[in-house]
N, C-alpha and C positions, 0 to 999 in steps of 0.2 A: 779813403777810397770809397766810392759809392758801390753798393752791392746789389743793384737792381731792386726788385720788390722786397728783399730781405733787408734793406739798409737800417731798418730800425727794430731789429729783433734782439730780444735778451731773454736769458734764462729767468724764470720766475723766482722770486726771492725765497718762496717757501719750498722749493724743490730740494729734497733730500736725495743724495746719490749714495748707493751702496754697491758692493760687488758681492754677487751671490757665491755659494760654495762651488757652482759649476762655472764661475768666471764671467758670468753675465753681468751687465751693468743693469740695476734696477733704479728707476727714477720714481719718486713718490712726491707728489704735490700734497703737502699736509693740509692745506686749506680746502682742497676739494676731495682728497682721498684718491685722486687719480693715480694709477700705477702704470708703469710701462717698463717692459723687460727688453732689453736690447742684447741681440746676439753679437757675434764678433764684428761683423761689418758695420752695424749700427753703432756699436761701442766706438770703433775706430772713427766713424763720422762725428759722433758726439765729442770726442777728445779733440779732433782736428778743428771742428768748428769753434769749440771754446778757445783753443789756441789762437784762432785767427778772428777773434772778436765777433763770432757768428756770421762771418762774411763768406758765403758760399764761393764767390769769385776768387778770394784769397786762398781758401781751403782746397779748391779743386786741383791746382796745380801740384802741390805736394802729394795729395793722394793719388792723382794720375801717375805721377812719376813712381811712387812707392808700389803702386798695383800694376804698373806698365799697362795703363788703360788710356783710352781717349779721354781728354779733359772735358769735352762736351758731354760724354756720357756720365762722367764722374759728377759734373755740375748738375745734371739732371737727377742723379741719385741724391745729391745734397738737397736739392729742392724737394724731392719726395720725403726725405728725412725730416726736413723742417716743417713741411706740411702735416706729417704725422704727429710730430711734437707739438705743433699749434693745436691740432684736434684733440690731443690728449691734455691740453691745458698745462703744458710743461714749460712752454716759452710764450712770450707776449710780444706783440707788435707795439712798440712805443710810438706816441705821436710825433 
């Protein structure tokens, strides 16, 4: 399945994922030292994106159903999530 502009996104190999005492997801790119802490919504999006091979088109439906939200709105949230992860050097765009 093609996933629009995110068709070739993947998690960087050097990203280490931990859960903090408060239950947040903390992502650390060991090569750059970049850190990113995810609250509950971002953590959910991270997990569902990973489950759906980083394809926001595939991930939007299950999240929209679980959240009882509009799938278009969820898809835009996933795009924003991926944009933030890319800016933090936690995901890469493959050629």
